[in-house]
N, C-alpha and C positions, 0 to 999 in steps of 0.2 A: 817918453823916452823912445828914441829911434831904434828899430830893430830890423834886421835882415833875416829873411826866411828863404831857404833854398827849397823851392817847391817845383813840382812838375808843371809843365805848361797846361796840363789837362786838369789841374785841381780847380775847385770852385773859385778861390781867390784869384788865381792866375787868369782863369778864363774871364772873370768879371773885368779885370784890368785890361786884358787884351782886347775884349770886345769894345770897351770904351775907347781904347787907342785906335782900333780900326774904324770905329764910327766917327771919331774926331777927324781922322785923316781923310776919310771919304768926303766929309762935308767941306773941309778946307782945301781939298786937292784942286789944283789949278784948272784942269780940264774936266773934272768930274768923272774921270775914268780911273779912279783908284782901284787897284786889283788887290783883293784880300786873299792872302795865302796864310792859312792857319799853320802854326809851327808844328813840325813833327815832334811829338814829345820825346822820342828816343834820342833826338839830337841835342837835347838840353838836360841830359842826365849824365853825371860823371861816369867815365872819363871823357865822353864825347862832348860834354858841355855842361852848362849850369844855367838855371833860371832863378832869378832873385825877385822877391817881393819885399818892398820897403813899407814898413808900417810905423805908426806912432801910437803907442798904447794899443788899442784894438781897431784903429782906423787905418785902412789901406791907403797908401800914398802914391805908390807907383811900382814899376817893374822894369825888368830888362834881362837880357840873356846873352850868353856867349856860347858859340858852338864851333867845333873844330872843322876847319877846311882841309887841314893836313895836321900831322903830329905837332907842329910848332906854329902854325898860322890859324888864328881863331877870328871869328867874325862876331861883332857886337850887333845884337838884334833887339827890336821892339822896346827901345828905351822910352818910357812913358811916365809922366807925372800928372796926376789929376790937376785940373786947372787951379783949384783953390790952394794948392801947395806950391805953385810956381813962384819964383822970386825969393826963395828962402835959401838958395844954394844947394838944394837937394839934388839937382841934376848932377852937379860935380860929385857930391857924396855917392850917388848911385853909380856914376861912371867909374869913380875910383874903386868901388867895391867890385864892379865887373872886371876891371883890370886885375885886381887881386885874384879873383876866381880864375881868370884865364892863366895867370902865372902859375897858380897852384896846379892847373891841369897840364902844364908844360909849354904854354905859349911863349914865344919870343917876339911875335909880331901880331898886331891886331889890325883888322880892317873893318870898315863899315860903309854902308851906303846911306844916303839921305836925299832929301829934296830941298830945293831952294826955298820952298814955302815954309820950311822949318828953320827960319833965320836964327832963332835963339839956340837951337841945337847945333847948327853950324858954328856959331860963335863959341859955344861950349867946347866943341871938338877942337877947333883951332887953338883956343886958349889952353887946352890940355895937352898940346903937343902933337896933334894929328895934322898931317899935311895932305893936300890933295894928291891923289894918285890916279893912274889910268883905271878905267872901269875893269873890275875883276869878275863881274857877273852881268846878267842881262835883266836885272830887276826893272820891270816897266814903270815902277813908281819912283825910281832914283834918277837924279841928274847930277849928283856929286858923290864922289868916292874918296874916302880918307884912309890913311894908314899911319901906324905908329909902331916903332920898334920899342919893345919893352926892355928896360934895364933893371938891374937889381936894386 
């Protein structure tokens, strides 16, 4: 049974998944110059944000978070699924839950950044209603930025 757990980014389960995510990104990054920036735990605690761990029974599957950039504009961060879980539609399940979390925190707009090397992620975002926008940050790992207006 799939379950979502709202955890801090500094809990053992969250930390395990985030380290896997950063490790996978560093290996697959086009120039080998991936910059790891650990999330500030305070930015992922309501009402500033939320961090979600997806599990099935007692097995960790993935994670992701949302954090406020303004009272109504939130950013999606660190969406990750373990390789063995991919291809099951769980990315969309996790993204939908992150959107729900953001709405509950007052978001009317979501933004995110990604890299072209994450082709499946880009496809997920586009098929979920995200459109390319101008860069809103200076993330050295990003080369694509997306936004979506949330509706009820």
